[in-house]
C-alpha positions, 0 to 999 in steps of 0.5 A: 117092816120091809118099808122100814128097813128101806127107809133106814137104808136110805138114811143111813147111806145119806149120813155115811155120804155126809160123814165121809164127805165133811169129816176130812175137811174137819167140818161138823156133819150135823148140818150135812145131816139135817140137809140130807134129811130135808132132801130125802123127806117130803119137803123135796124128793119125798123118798122117805115119809115120816112115820111112827118108827123113824119118830121113835127112833129119833127120840131114842137117838137124842135120848141116848146122845144126851144120856152119854153127854152126861156120862162123860161129864163130871157132876162137879164140872157141871155145877160149876158151869151152871154158875157161869153159864146163867148170863149166857142162857138168859142172853140165848133166850131174850136175843132170839126171841126179840129178833124173831118176834120183830121179824114176824111183825115186820112180815105182818103177823099178829102179836100173838102168832109172833109171841109164839114164834119168839118162844119156839126160836128161844128154845135151844136145840141142845142135841144140835149144839152137843152133836156139832161140839162132838164133831169138832172135838170139843165135847169134853172142854170147859166151853162145851159144859158151859154151852150145854148148862146154858142150853138146859137153863135157856129151855127151863125158862122158855118152858116157864114162859110158854105156861105164862103166855098160854094161860094169859092167851087161853084165860085172858088173865095173868095167874102167878099161882101157875108160874109158882107151880111150874117153878116148884115142879122144876125145883123139885125135879132137880132136888129129887134127882140130886138126892137120888144122885148123891145119896141113893146111886152110890149105895147101889153096890150090887148093880153098880160094883160088879167086877165084871162090869155088869149092869148095863141094862140096870143103867138104862132102867135108871136113865128111862126112869129119870127121863119119864119122871122129867117128862112127868112134870113137864121137862123134856125127857132128855133132861132126865137122861142127861142127869141119869148119866151125870151121876153115873161115875166111877165114884159109885160104879166099877170103872170097867162098868163105866167103860162099857157103858160109855162104849155101848151108848157111844155106839148106839147114839152116834153110830146108828141112832 
C-alpha cells in the first residue's frame, strides 16, 4: 500500500505541475500528462513501474471520462451527429491505415506486421480526443459531438477488420460468417442499449425520481452493467459507459440527481482518475 500511495503522489504531482503550467496558456493538458507519464515511467527515469493498481485506476479513469461525456450529451444530439460523422469515421480509419501501412513497408516490415500496425493506428484514441476537447472548452459543441460519434464508428470498423484479418492470417481462409456474426453482435448491442435507454430507463421511477437526488450508486450500477455487456460481445467497456450516460437525462431522472451525478463523475474523472 505504501508503494501504491507513493506512486500516486508522484503521478498527481506531475499532473498538477502540467496543469498549472499549460492551462494559463490555453493549451490542452493531456499532451503534457502523456509526456510526464513517459518521463516518470520505465522508458526514461523509471520512478514508477506499471502495476495492477495503476492499470485498474487507469481503466476506471477512462470509464468515468466516457460516462461523464455521455451524461453531458443529449441523445438526439448524438443521433444527429452519427448521421454526419460516418464519412469522417471512414476517412479517419482509411487514412491512418494507408499511411502507417506504407511507412511500415518502407522500413522493411513484412506485410502481416504492416497490416497489424495499420489497423492499430486506425483505432481512434477517443479518450485523448475527449480530454483535449474538454481542456479547450469545446466538449459541448457540435464539432465535439461529431468527433465523438466518428470515434465510436471508427473503432467499430477497426474491430470488425481486426476480426477479419486475424481469421485470414491464422486459418488462411476468409470466412464471411465471422464478419456477419461480428456485425450481428454490434447491431444487437446497440438495439438492446436503445431499448433499455428509451423504454426501460424512463420507467425506473423509484431510483431516478427521488426528490433528494438519491440514486448515484444505482446509476453507477447501470453504467458498469452496460460496460460489461459491451465487453461481452467484444467491444470496449467505455462504449457501454458512454451509452449509459447518454440515456441518463432529466427526462428520466430528477434534475437534482442529474446535477449530483454530473458533479461527482466530473470530480472522479477529471480531478483524481
